[in-house]
C-alpha positions as CSV (number, residue, x, y, z in Angstrom):
1,M,0.0,0.0,0.0
2,N,1.3,3.4,-0.9
3,T,0.7,5.8,1.9
4,G,2.2,8.7,0.2
5,V,4.6,9.2,3.1
6,D,8.4,9.5,2.4
7,M,9.6,7.0,5.0
8,S,13.3,7.9,4.2
9,A,12.7,11.5,5.4
10,E,13.4,10.5,9.0
11,F,17.1,9.9,8.2
12,R,17.7,13.3,6.7
13,G,19.9,15.3,9.1
14,K,20.7,12.2,11.2
15,T,24.2,10.8,11.8
16,V,25.0,7.1,11.3
17,I,28.4,5.5,11.9
18,V,29.1,2.4,9.7
19,T,32.2,0.4,10.5
20,G,33.8,-1.7,7.8
21,A,32.5,0.7,5.2
22,G,35.3,0.4,2.8
23,R,34.0,-2.6,0.9
24,G,31.3,-5.2,0.5
25,I,28.3,-5.2,2.9
26,G,29.6,-2.2,4.8
27,Q,30.0,-0.1,1.7
28,G,26.5,-1.1,0.6
29,I,25.0,-0.1,4.0
30,A,26.9,3.3,4.0
31,Q,25.8,4.1,0.4
32,H,22.2,3.2,1.1
33,M,22.0,5.2,4.3
34,A,23.6,8.2,2.6
35,S,21.0,7.9,-0.2
36,L,18.3,8.4,2.4
37,G,19.9,11.7,3.3
38,A,21.8,10.7,6.4
39,T,25.2,11.9,7.3
40,V,27.3,8.8,7.1
41,V,30.5,8.4,9.0
42,A,32.2,5.7,6.9
43,V,34.8,3.9,9.0
44,D,37.4,1.4,7.9
45,S,40.8,0.4,9.2
46,V,42.4,0.6,5.7
47,E,42.6,4.1,4.1
48,R,42.9,2.8,0.5
49,R,39.6,0.9,0.9
50,L,37.9,4.1,1.9
51,T,39.5,6.0,-0.9
52,R,38.3,3.4,-3.5
53,A,34.8,3.5,-2.0
54,Q,34.7,7.3,-1.9
55,E,33.3,7.8,-5.4
56,S,30.2,5.7,-4.9
57,L,29.7,6.9,-1.3
58,T,29.7,10.6,-2.4
59,A,27.4,10.2,-5.4
60,V,24.4,10.2,-3.1
61,E,22.1,12.7,-1.3
62,G,23.6,12.6,2.1
63,K,27.0,13.7,3.4
64,V,29.8,11.2,3.8
65,I,32.7,11.6,6.3
66,P,35.4,9.0,5.9
67,L,37.4,8.2,9.0
68,V,40.2,5.6,9.3
69,T,39.8,3.8,12.6
70,D,41.0,0.5,14.0
71,V,38.0,-0.9,15.8
72,T,40.2,-3.2,17.9
73,S,41.6,-0.1,19.7
74,V,39.4,1.4,22.3
75,A,41.4,4.6,22.2
76,E,40.8,4.9,18.5
77,L,37.1,4.2,18.9
78,Q,37.0,7.0,21.6
79,R,38.7,9.4,19.1
80,L,36.1,8.3,16.5
81,V,33.2,9.2,18.8
82,D,34.8,12.5,19.8
83,T,35.4,13.4,16.2
84,V,31.8,12.6,15.2
85,L,30.4,14.6,18.0
86,Q,32.6,17.5,17.0
87,K,31.7,17.4,13.4
88,C,28.0,16.3,13.6
89,G,26.8,17.1,17.1
90,S,25.2,13.7,17.8
91,I,25.3,10.0,17.0
92,D,21.8,8.8,16.0
93,Y,22.7,5.3,14.7
94,L,25.6,2.9,14.9
95,V,26.1,0.0,12.5
96,N,28.8,-2.4,13.7
97,N,29.7,-4.1,10.4
98,A,33.5,-4.4,10.6
99,G,34.5,-8.1,10.5
100,V,37.1,-10.5,9.4
101,A,37.1,-14.3,8.9
102,R,40.0,-16.7,8.5
103,Q,39.0,-20.1,7.2
104,K,41.0,-23.0,8.6
105,P,40.3,-26.4,10.1
106,F,39.8,-26.1,13.9
107,L,43.0,-28.0,14.7
108,E,45.2,-25.6,12.7
109,Y,44.2,-22.3,14.2
110,D,46.8,-20.4,16.3
111,E,46.6,-17.6,18.9
112,A,47.1,-14.9,16.3
113,D,44.2,-16.2,14.3
114,Y,42.1,-16.1,17.5
115,V,43.1,-12.6,18.6
116,L,42.5,-11.1,15.2
117,Q,39.0,-12.5,14.7
118,V,37.7,-12.1,18.2
119,D,39.1,-8.5,18.4
120,V,37.6,-7.3,15.1
121,N,34.3,-9.2,15.2
122,Y,33.4,-9.0,18.9
123,K,35.7,-6.6,20.9
124,G,35.2,-3.8,18.3
125,T,31.4,-4.3,18.4
126,F,31.3,-4.3,22.2
127,F,33.3,-1.1,22.7
128,A,31.9,0.8,19.7
129,T,28.5,0.1,21.1
130,Q,29.5,1.1,24.7
131,L,31.1,4.4,23.6
132,C,28.3,5.4,21.3
133,A,25.6,4.3,23.7
134,R,27.0,6.6,26.4
135,E,26.2,9.5,24.1
136,M,22.8,8.1,23.0
137,V,21.7,7.6,26.6
138,K,22.3,11.3,27.2
139,R,19.7,12.0,24.5
140,K,17.4,9.1,25.5
141,K,17.4,8.0,21.9
142,G,19.4,5.9,19.5
143,A,19.7,2.6,17.6
144,V,22.5,0.2,17.2
145,V,22.5,-2.6,14.6
146,N,25.2,-5.3,14.8
147,I,26.1,-7.4,11.8
148,A,26.6,-11.0,12.8
149,S,26.2,-14.1,10.5
150,I,24.1,-17.2,10.2
151,S,27.4,-18.9,11.1
152,A,26.5,-17.9,14.7
153,W,24.1,-20.9,14.8
154,H,24.5,-22.7,11.5
155,Y,27.5,-24.6,10.3
156,T,28.7,-23.2,6.9
157,I,32.5,-23.6,6.4
158,P,35.5,-24.3,8.7
159,H,35.9,-20.9,10.5
160,S,35.1,-21.8,14.1
161,I,36.7,-18.7,15.6
162,Y,34.6,-16.4,13.4
163,S,31.5,-18.4,14.1
164,G,32.1,-18.2,17.8
165,A,32.7,-14.5,17.7
166,K,29.6,-13.9,15.7
167,A,27.6,-16.0,18.2
168,A,29.0,-13.7,20.9
169,V,27.7,-10.7,19.0
170,V,24.2,-12.2,18.8
171,T,24.2,-12.8,22.6
172,F,25.7,-9.4,23.3
173,T,22.9,-7.8,21.3
174,R,20.3,-9.2,23.7
175,D,22.2,-8.2,26.8
176,A,22.9,-4.6,25.5
177,A,19.3,-4.3,24.4
178,Y,18.1,-5.3,27.9
179,E,20.3,-2.8,29.7
180,L,19.9,0.1,27.2
181,G,16.2,-0.2,26.6
182,P,15.1,1.8,29.6
183,H,17.3,4.7,28.3
184,G,15.6,4.8,24.9
185,V,18.3,3.0,23.0
186,R,17.5,0.0,20.9
187,V,20.0,-2.7,19.9
188,N,19.3,-5.3,17.2
189,C,21.3,-7.6,14.9
190,V,21.3,-8.7,11.3
191,A,22.7,-12.1,10.4
192,P,23.6,-12.3,6.7
193,G,23.9,-15.5,4.7
194,P,25.7,-15.8,1.4
195,I,26.2,-12.3,0.0
196,E,27.8,-11.4,-3.3
197,T,30.9,-9.3,-2.3
198,P,34.5,-9.1,-3.6
199,L,35.6,-11.6,-0.9
200,A,32.8,-14.1,-1.8
201,A,34.0,-13.9,-5.4
202,Q,37.3,-15.5,-4.2
203,M,35.5,-18.7,-3.1
204,G,36.4,-22.0,-4.7
205,A,33.9,-23.6,-7.1
206,S,32.9,-26.4,-4.8
207,E,32.3,-24.1,-1.9
208,K,30.2,-21.8,-4.0
209,A,28.2,-24.7,-5.4
210,G,27.5,-25.8,-1.8
211,Y,25.9,-22.4,-1.0
212,D,24.0,-22.4,-4.3
213,S,22.4,-25.7,-3.3
214,V,20.9,-24.4,-0.1
215,L,19.7,-20.9,-1.1
216,R,16.0,-21.5,-1.0
217,L,15.2,-18.3,-2.8
218,G,17.4,-19.2,-5.7
219,R,20.0,-16.4,-5.6
220,W,22.8,-15.0,-3.5
221,G,22.1,-11.9,-1.5
222,Q,23.3,-8.4,-2.4
223,P,24.7,-5.8,0.0
224,L,21.5,-3.9,-0.5
225,D,19.5,-6.7,1.0
226,I,21.4,-6.2,4.2
227,A,21.2,-2.4,3.9
228,H,17.4,-2.6,3.7
229,A,17.3,-4.7,6.9
230,V,19.6,-2.1,8.6
231,E,17.4,0.7,7.5
232,F,14.3,-1.0,8.9
233,L,16.0,-1.6,12.3
234,C,17.2,2.0,12.5
235,S,13.8,3.4,11.5
236,E,10.7,4.3,13.6
237,R,9.0,1.4,11.9
238,S,10.9,-0.9,14.3
239,A,10.4,1.3,17.3
240,F,9.0,-1.6,19.4
241,I,11.8,-4.0,18.4
242,T,14.9,-4.5,20.4
243,G,17.3,-7.4,21.3
244,Q,16.4,-9.3,18.1
245,T,18.5,-11.0,15.4
246,L,17.1,-10.9,11.8
247,S,18.4,-13.6,9.5
248,V,18.8,-12.2,5.9
249,A,20.0,-15.4,4.2
250,G,17.7,-16.4,1.5
251,G,16.8,-19.5,3.5
252,A,20.3,-20.8,3.5
253,D,20.2,-21.3,7.3
254,L,17.2,-23.7,6.9
255,C,19.4,-26.3,5.3
256,V,22.6,-28.3,5.9
257,L,25.5,-27.7,3.5
258,P,26.5,-30.7,1.4
259,A,29.6,-32.5,2.8
260,K,31.8,-31.5,-0.1
261,A,31.2,-27.8,0.7
262,K,32.3,-28.3,4.3
263,Q,35.7,-29.7,3.6
């Protein structure tokens, strides 16, 4: 039904921080939120990724502020928050998208693999949320959307550290939502399935075929599919939703991957 109401108007003049915005899903989220008129603070740890993404991120209605930040450093996250407050005046939405996965058999992981994946996927999400929520609580309003993965509850490929870290994000989302709800701050989570990104394009043929076989909607997802879910969870249309994880996976988490795709 067409109500004649521009639902994107609510994002105009609002500030959203998107981590991991230099490529893939994060770039798609940043571009979409900027197209709705939001001021997007596009965060990535690698400057050249932000530079490459800059053209598409600036060819939209909203303003884009690129900031190089290592989300594994609490000090850098605090500087990020301080800079955003100085430039924008407030933080309305936070999208914790920064992530990294290292695919290996469980018995072959080492401590460096563990530290990298837990720090980026969980530590960064935890402290970015904490620091931004402190500012949101002052205004009694705000929304946080964490990006997890269906790997949090569904076996896909051998990346047990990544899966465990994303499971932590799902549980953290519920805990943070419980504590922040009375302060007017909502916290939700999106769990993507197979999404077409430059990293996904590097998959081997057998691995890709395994995903193809379980996608019940007959296609891989696009970054925009995730961006639409993020938009919804930031918007007033989800004003009575908090602590929830939304699977955006084309039904891939309804099935078990064929054995050949697991190896």
